[in-house]
C-alpha positions as CSV (number, residue, x, y, z in Angstrom):
1,M,108.5,134.7,127.1
2,P,109.3,132.7,123.9
3,H,107.1,129.9,123.1
4,P,108.4,126.6,124.7
5,N,109.7,123.8,122.4
6,I,107.4,120.7,121.9
7,I,108.3,117.0,121.4
8,L,105.3,114.9,120.6
9,C,106.7,111.5,121.2
10,T,104.6,108.3,120.0
11,C,105.5,104.7,119.9
12,D,103.3,102.1,118.0
13,Q,101.1,99.5,119.3
14,L,101.7,100.1,123.1
15,R,98.8,99.3,125.4
16,A,98.9,101.0,128.9
17,F,99.1,97.9,130.7
18,E,102.7,97.4,129.9
19,V,104.4,100.6,131.3
20,G,105.7,100.3,134.8
21,C,103.8,103.5,136.1
22,Y,100.7,102.1,134.8
23,G,101.2,99.3,137.3
24,N,103.1,96.3,135.6
25,P,104.9,94.7,137.8
26,L,107.5,92.9,135.6
27,I,108.2,95.5,132.8
28,R,111.4,97.7,132.7
29,T,110.5,101.2,131.8
30,P,112.6,103.7,134.0
31,H,112.7,106.5,131.6
32,L,108.6,106.7,131.2
33,D,108.4,106.3,135.0
34,R,110.6,109.2,135.3
35,L,108.6,111.0,132.8
36,A,105.5,110.4,134.7
37,A,107.1,111.3,137.8
38,E,108.1,114.8,136.5
39,G,104.8,115.2,134.6
40,V,101.0,114.2,134.6
41,R,100.1,110.6,133.6
42,F,96.6,110.2,132.3
43,E,95.2,106.9,134.0
44,T,92.3,106.4,131.2
45,A,93.6,107.6,128.1
46,V,92.5,105.8,124.7
47,T,93.1,105.9,121.2
48,T,90.4,107.8,119.3
49,F,90.8,105.0,116.5
50,P,92.6,101.8,117.2
51,V,94.5,101.3,113.8
52,C,97.8,103.2,112.9
53,M,97.1,105.6,110.0
54,A,93.7,106.6,111.4
55,A,95.0,107.3,114.9
56,R,98.0,109.1,113.6
57,S,95.7,111.2,111.5
58,V,93.5,112.3,114.0
59,L,96.6,113.0,116.3
60,L,97.8,116.0,114.1
61,S,94.4,117.0,112.9
62,G,92.8,117.4,116.2
63,Q,89.8,115.9,114.4
64,Y,87.9,112.6,114.4
65,N,89.0,110.3,111.6
66,R,85.9,110.4,109.8
67,T,86.3,114.1,109.0
68,C,90.2,114.1,108.6
69,T,90.4,111.0,106.4
70,D,87.5,109.2,104.4
71,G,86.6,107.1,107.2
72,V,89.3,104.4,106.4
73,G,91.6,102.8,108.9
74,N,94.6,101.9,107.1
75,V,94.8,102.4,103.3
76,A,95.2,98.8,101.7
77,L,95.2,97.8,98.3
78,P,94.1,94.2,97.3
79,Q,96.5,92.8,94.5
80,D,95.7,90.0,91.6
81,D,97.5,87.3,93.5
82,G,95.4,87.9,96.8
83,R,98.2,89.7,98.6
84,I,97.3,93.1,100.4
85,Y,99.8,95.8,99.5
86,F,100.2,98.9,101.4
87,P,101.2,101.9,99.6
88,Q,104.9,102.5,100.8
89,Y,105.0,106.2,101.1
90,P,102.1,108.9,101.0
91,H,99.8,109.9,98.6
92,A,100.6,112.7,96.5
93,G,98.4,116.2,97.2
94,R,96.5,116.4,100.0
95,P,93.9,113.6,100.2
96,H,93.6,113.6,104.0
97,L,93.8,116.3,106.6
98,R,92.5,119.2,104.6
99,D,92.0,121.4,107.2
100,T,94.5,123.2,109.0
101,T,96.8,121.1,111.2
102,L,98.8,121.1,114.4
103,P,102.4,121.6,112.6
104,E,100.6,124.2,110.2
105,I,99.5,126.3,113.2
106,L,102.7,126.0,115.1
107,R,105.0,127.0,111.8
108,G,102.8,130.0,111.6
109,L,104.0,130.9,115.1
110,G,107.4,130.6,114.3
111,Y,108.2,127.2,115.1
112,H,110.7,124.9,113.2
113,T,108.7,121.7,112.6
114,A,110.2,118.3,112.0
115,V,109.1,114.6,112.0
116,I,111.4,111.6,112.6
117,G,110.3,108.2,112.6
118,K,107.2,106.3,111.5
119,W,104.9,108.2,109.3
120,H,101.9,106.4,108.2
121,I,99.5,108.8,107.2
122,H,98.2,109.2,103.7
123,T,99.3,112.7,103.3
124,W,102.9,113.9,102.8
125,S,104.5,115.7,105.9
126,Y,105.5,118.9,104.1
127,D,101.8,119.2,103.0
128,I,100.6,119.7,106.5
129,G,103.2,122.1,107.9
130,F,106.7,120.1,108.5
131,D,109.6,122.0,107.4
132,Y,111.7,118.7,107.8
133,Y,111.0,114.9,107.6
134,L,113.0,111.7,107.9
135,I,110.7,108.8,107.6
136,P,110.9,105.2,106.8
137,R,108.5,103.0,104.2
138,M,105.3,102.2,105.6
139,N,106.1,98.6,106.1
140,H,107.3,97.7,109.6
141,A,111.0,96.4,109.7
142,H,113.5,97.0,112.1
143,T,116.6,95.9,109.9
144,G,117.0,96.7,106.3
145,Q,114.3,99.8,106.7
146,H,114.5,102.3,103.7
147,F,114.3,106.0,104.7
148,T,113.8,109.1,102.8
149,E,115.1,112.5,104.1
150,N,113.1,115.7,102.7
151,G,112.0,113.6,99.6
152,G,115.5,112.8,98.8
153,P,116.8,109.1,97.4
154,E,116.1,106.2,99.5
155,F,118.9,104.8,101.9
156,V,119.1,101.9,104.1
157,P,120.9,102.4,107.7
158,D,123.7,100.3,108.6
159,R,122.0,99.7,112.3
160,Y,118.8,99.1,113.8
161,S,116.3,101.7,112.4
162,V,115.3,102.2,115.9
163,D,118.7,103.1,117.0
164,F,119.4,105.1,113.8
165,E,116.4,107.3,114.4
166,A,117.3,108.0,118.3
167,D,121.0,109.1,116.7
168,R,118.9,111.6,114.7
169,V,116.9,112.7,117.3
170,E,120.2,113.5,119.5
171,A,121.8,115.2,116.5
172,F,118.4,117.5,116.0
173,L,118.4,118.3,119.5
174,A,121.9,119.4,119.8
175,R,121.4,121.7,116.5
176,Q,118.1,123.2,118.0
177,A,120.0,124.1,121.3
178,Q,121.8,126.6,119.0
179,A,118.7,127.7,117.0
180,K,116.9,131.1,117.6
181,R,113.6,129.7,117.0
182,P,111.4,126.9,119.3
183,F,110.9,123.7,117.7
184,F,108.0,121.2,117.5
185,L,109.4,117.5,116.9
186,Y,107.0,114.8,116.3
187,Y,109.1,111.8,117.0
188,N,107.7,108.2,116.1
189,I,109.1,105.2,117.4
190,S,108.0,101.9,115.4
191,P,108.2,99.2,118.3
192,P,106.7,97.6,120.1
193,H,104.8,96.8,116.7
194,C,105.9,93.9,115.1
195,P,108.2,92.5,113.7
196,L,108.9,91.2,117.4
197,S,111.9,89.2,116.2
198,D,113.8,91.7,114.3
199,A,115.4,93.2,117.0
200,P,118.5,93.0,119.1
201,E,118.8,89.7,121.1
202,K,119.2,91.9,124.4
203,Y,115.5,92.7,124.2
204,T,114.1,89.7,122.4
205,R,115.3,87.5,125.2
206,M,115.2,90.1,128.2
207,Y,112.2,88.7,129.8
208,S,111.3,84.8,130.3
209,P,108.0,83.7,129.1
210,D,107.5,81.9,132.2
211,E,107.4,85.1,134.2
212,I,105.1,86.9,132.0
213,P,101.7,88.2,133.9
214,I,98.7,87.0,132.0
215,R,95.5,88.8,132.1
216,P,92.6,87.0,133.2
217,N,90.7,87.3,130.0
218,V,93.5,85.1,128.3
219,D,92.7,81.4,127.9
220,L,96.4,79.8,127.3
221,A,94.7,76.4,127.0
222,R,92.9,77.2,123.8
223,R,94.7,78.2,120.4
224,L,94.2,81.5,118.8
225,P,92.0,81.4,115.5
226,D,94.5,80.9,112.8
227,Q,97.5,80.7,115.6
228,D,100.4,79.9,113.4
229,H,99.7,82.6,110.7
230,W,99.3,85.3,113.4
231,F,102.4,84.3,115.3
232,K,104.4,84.4,112.2
233,V,102.8,88.1,111.5
234,Y,103.9,88.9,115.1
235,R,107.4,87.7,114.4
236,W,108.3,88.8,110.9
237,D,105.3,91.1,109.8
238,Y,105.0,92.0,106.2
239,R,108.0,89.8,105.3
240,Y,105.9,87.1,106.0
241,Y,102.5,87.9,105.0
242,N,103.4,89.6,101.8
243,F,106.7,87.9,100.6
244,H,106.8,84.6,102.7
245,L,110.5,84.8,102.7
246,P,111.5,80.9,103.7
247,Y,113.0,81.9,106.8
248,T,109.6,83.6,108.3
249,E,107.7,80.3,107.5
250,E,108.5,78.2,110.4
251,L,107.9,79.1,114.1
252,P,110.4,77.8,116.9
253,Q,108.8,75.0,118.9
254,D,108.7,77.0,121.9
255,F,107.0,80.1,120.4
256,T,104.0,80.2,122.5
257,L,101.5,83.2,123.3
258,R,103.9,83.8,126.4
259,R,106.7,83.9,124.0
260,V,104.9,86.5,121.9
261,I,104.4,88.6,124.8
262,A,107.7,88.2,126.3
263,E,109.2,89.6,123.0
264,Y,106.7,92.4,123.1
265,Y,107.6,93.3,126.4
266,G,111.3,93.3,125.4
267,L,110.6,95.7,122.2
268,T,108.6,98.0,124.9
269,T,111.8,98.1,127.2
270,W,113.4,99.0,123.7
271,V,111.2,101.7,123.3
272,D,111.9,103.1,126.8
273,D,115.7,103.2,126.1
274,V,115.4,105.4,123.3
275,V,113.0,107.6,124.9
276,G,115.8,107.7,127.7
277,R,118.1,108.9,125.1
278,M,115.9,111.6,124.1
279,L,115.2,112.7,127.6
280,A,119.1,112.8,127.8
281,A,119.8,114.7,125.1
282,L,117.2,117.4,126.3
283,D,119.1,117.5,129.7
284,A,122.5,117.6,128.1
285,H,121.7,120.8,125.9
286,G,119.7,122.5,128.3
287,L,116.6,122.2,126.6
288,A,114.6,120.5,129.3
289,E,113.4,123.3,131.1
290,N,111.6,124.8,128.1
291,T,110.2,121.9,126.5
292,I,106.8,120.4,126.4
293,V,107.1,116.4,126.5
294,I,104.4,114.3,125.5
295,F,104.4,110.5,125.2
296,T,101.7,108.3,123.9
297,S,100.9,105.5,121.6
298,D,98.8,105.2,118.5
299,H,96.8,102.2,120.0
300,G,97.0,98.9,122.0
301,D,97.5,95.1,121.2
302,Y,95.1,92.4,122.0
303,L,98.0,90.1,122.5
304,G,95.8,86.9,122.9
305,N,93.2,88.8,125.3
306,H,89.7,87.8,124.4
307,G,91.1,85.3,121.7
308,R,92.1,88.1,119.6
309,V,95.4,89.7,118.1
310,Q,96.7,92.9,117.1
311,K,94.0,95.7,117.4
312,G,90.9,97.2,116.0
313,D,88.0,97.0,118.1
314,L,86.4,98.2,121.5
315,H,88.4,96.1,124.1
316,E,90.6,97.9,126.7
317,E,93.6,96.1,125.4
318,S,93.0,97.5,122.0
319,V,92.1,101.2,122.9
320,R,93.7,101.9,126.4
321,I,97.4,103.8,125.8
322,P,99.9,105.5,127.9
323,L,99.5,109.3,127.9
324,I,102.1,111.2,129.9
325,V,102.7,115.0,129.5
326,R,105.7,117.0,131.1
327,V,105.3,120.7,131.2
328,P,108.0,122.7,132.7
329,P,107.4,125.3,135.0
330,S,108.6,127.9,132.4
331,T,105.6,127.3,130.3
332,L,102.9,129.8,130.4
333,F,99.5,128.4,130.5
334,P,97.3,130.7,128.5
335,T,93.8,131.8,130.2
336,V,91.0,133.8,128.9
337,G,89.8,136.6,130.9
338,I,86.2,137.9,131.5
339,D,86.9,140.7,128.6
340,G,87.9,137.9,126.1
341,T,91.4,138.8,126.1
342,R,94.0,136.0,126.4
343,S,96.6,136.4,129.0
344,A,99.3,133.9,130.7
345,Q,99.8,132.6,134.0
346,P,102.7,130.0,135.2
347,G,101.9,126.8,136.4
348,G,101.8,122.8,135.9
349,G,104.9,120.8,134.8
350,R,107.4,119.7,137.3
351,G,105.9,122.1,139.8
352,T,103.0,119.9,140.1
353,C,104.7,116.5,139.1
354,G,104.0,113.1,139.4
355,R,100.2,113.5,139.6
356,V,97.8,111.3,138.0
357,A,94.7,112.5,136.0
358,R,91.6,110.7,136.1
359,Q,89.7,112.5,133.5
360,V,89.4,110.4,130.3
361,A,91.6,111.6,127.3
362,G,91.7,110.7,123.8
363,L,94.4,111.3,120.8
364,V,91.9,113.9,119.5
365,D,92.5,115.9,122.6
366,I,96.5,116.5,122.0
367,A,96.5,118.9,119.4
368,P,94.0,121.5,121.1
369,T,95.8,120.9,124.3
370,L,99.5,121.9,122.7
371,L,97.8,124.8,121.2
372,D,96.3,125.9,124.3
373,L,99.7,125.4,126.3
374,V,101.6,127.9,123.6
375,G,98.9,130.5,123.9
376,A,97.5,129.8,120.4
377,A,93.8,129.9,119.4
378,I,92.4,126.6,118.9
379,P,90.6,126.5,115.5
380,P,86.8,125.5,115.6
381,H,87.2,122.6,113.1
382,M,89.5,120.9,115.7
383,H,87.1,118.5,117.5
384,G,89.3,117.6,120.8
385,R,89.2,119.4,123.9
386,S,92.2,121.1,125.6
387,L,93.5,119.3,128.7
388,A,95.7,122.4,129.7
389,S,93.7,123.0,132.7
390,I,94.2,119.7,134.1
391,L,98.0,119.8,133.7
392,A,97.8,123.2,135.5
393,G,96.3,121.4,138.6
394,E,93.0,123.3,137.8
395,P,89.3,121.9,137.5
396,F,88.7,120.5,133.9
397,A,86.8,123.2,132.0
398,A,84.7,120.5,129.6
399,P,81.1,119.6,130.9
400,A,81.4,116.0,130.4
401,D,84.1,113.1,131.1
402,F,84.1,110.8,128.1
403,A,86.0,110.1,124.9
404,I,84.6,109.0,121.6
405,I,86.3,105.9,120.0
406,E,85.8,105.2,116.2
407,T,86.5,101.9,114.6
408,G,86.0,100.3,111.4
409,R,82.8,98.5,112.7
410,G,81.2,101.5,114.5
411,V,81.6,103.7,117.2
412,G,82.0,103.7,120.9
413,I,82.1,105.8,124.0
414,R,84.5,105.4,127.1
415,T,83.7,106.9,130.3
416,P,85.5,106.6,133.6
417,T,83.1,103.8,134.5
418,H,81.5,102.3,131.3
419,L,82.4,101.5,127.6
420,Y,79.7,101.5,125.2
421,G,79.8,100.6,121.5
422,L,77.0,100.9,118.6
423,P,78.0,99.1,115.2
424,F,77.3,100.4,111.7
425,V,74.6,98.5,109.8
426,D,76.4,96.4,107.3
427,G,77.7,98.3,104.5
428,T,76.4,101.9,105.5
429,R,77.6,104.6,107.6
430,R,74.2,104.4,109.9
431,L,74.5,103.4,113.4
432,A,72.5,100.2,114.3
433,D,69.6,100.4,116.5
434,A,70.9,98.2,119.2
435,A,74.3,98.2,121.1
436,H,76.8,95.4,120.5
437,Y,79.2,96.1,123.3
438,F,78.2,97.5,126.7
439,W,80.7,96.9,129.8
440,D,80.8,98.1,133.2
441,V,84.9,98.4,133.1
442,E,84.9,99.8,136.7
443,H,83.5,96.3,138.2
444,D,84.5,94.2,135.2
445,P,88.1,95.7,133.9
446,Y,88.6,92.5,131.8
447,Q,85.2,92.8,130.0
448,L,84.2,89.4,130.8
449,R,80.6,90.4,130.7
450,N,79.1,92.2,128.1
451,L,75.9,93.7,129.1
452,A,74.7,94.7,125.6
453,G,71.0,93.3,124.8
454,T,70.5,92.7,128.8
455,Q,68.2,95.1,131.1
456,E,71.4,95.4,133.7
457,Q,72.2,99.1,134.0
458,A,69.4,100.0,131.6
459,D,69.4,103.9,132.4
460,V,73.4,103.9,131.9
461,A,72.9,102.5,128.5
462,R,70.3,104.8,127.4
463,A,72.4,108.0,128.4
464,L,75.4,106.5,126.7
465,D,73.4,105.7,123.7
466,R,71.8,109.1,123.5
467,Q,75.3,110.9,124.0
468,L,76.7,108.7,121.3
469,R,74.1,109.2,118.8
470,V,74.2,113.1,119.3
471,W,78.0,112.9,118.7
472,D,77.4,110.9,115.3
473,V,75.0,113.4,113.9
474,R,77.2,116.3,114.9
475,T,80.5,115.0,113.6
476,P,80.6,115.1,109.7
477,W,82.1,112.7,107.3
478,M,84.9,113.9,105.1
479,T,83.5,114.9,101.5
480,M,85.2,112.7,98.8
481,V,86.5,114.8,95.7
482,E,86.3,113.0,92.7
483,G,89.1,112.6,90.0
């Protein structure tokens, strides 16, 4: 049979707790809920690095961030006036993702490879295997956003960028329905990442702040550190923190944390609506029955949990993400026989729809999983594990159930029951002697009691510490090239 098509659809900064199929009682995400009902939902999926560029680099490389980049989170350049400047487009050459990537391997198998939407990787898409790209500047904006198509002159769509990208996805799928070769579409939706207020009023006013469910680790009675500054960032992103445009300097009197979360909910429903357009286009053009669809996010958002904002550290709100995989019955799951030859057997997808996978999964696992699903060999430089056996309803082949999470401060390990973190010694890449985080997330899901430094569950802590240090020794950092 021909290779199945693939859509890897991500959004930005969506934590798992704000999706209906993950248990949120208020949010309206019918299309994501439909996808979960027709596929497999991973209950405990985590980002491999809770920052945009790092997570996306991991996603396409199948490697940990320290190996596929120089270990940074986002590339940011300080300016003489004290502002932070983010490069608007990728760097020339191939500074990151130097080993063969997922799109390069798929292109070698005959796939037409395309990216539409947010990029935010330090290497150009055409350098790592994409035939076609339509990407915006790095800075987040939903109106007045600048795009380039295949490196051509910049242009600004006459509508919201999210809707413009959805239009182009529909057109792409219509063309591919007539094509002779399979496709890999990497579709990136910018919301619910800020600017929350740069969106249709339909979404910004969709949810009442008074009705928003508040997680127990949020203290509404206390102001957040630098609260006004961060609320302006949530509202207007770089148009506030870089340019301080006059309209971004004032906050409405009713702009509380509840209002921030309500707008975040609204933009999440916006994401769901354009995912619905994508699914409808697959159905309309007869592509659904031969297309693998993965939906996920690069990382989460604190939204005031633990008195924090945005992302970047080892808390569930920052690292837990949705991961939903729909594999059609026609897709063949490759297996390896006792003689070492690869064969194929049908399974998974809608034939085993609506399942919830309990295996802990990370973004680093997605590239190996997709390669395994299409019968391609997983290259040894990829660190992730294939989840294909889980999608087929078979026992997981890997010996351990955990995911590694890198951050700018250190590294952590997430198991079904615990989250353990070791910091770097200041100014080095060496792990400290003692943990800074140790949570029993099974019994303390809101991380209200940090067990690090105590003797509670000491045997568990020692085992996780040993496992994390072994990973640290075995996982190389990218070698920097001078010049």
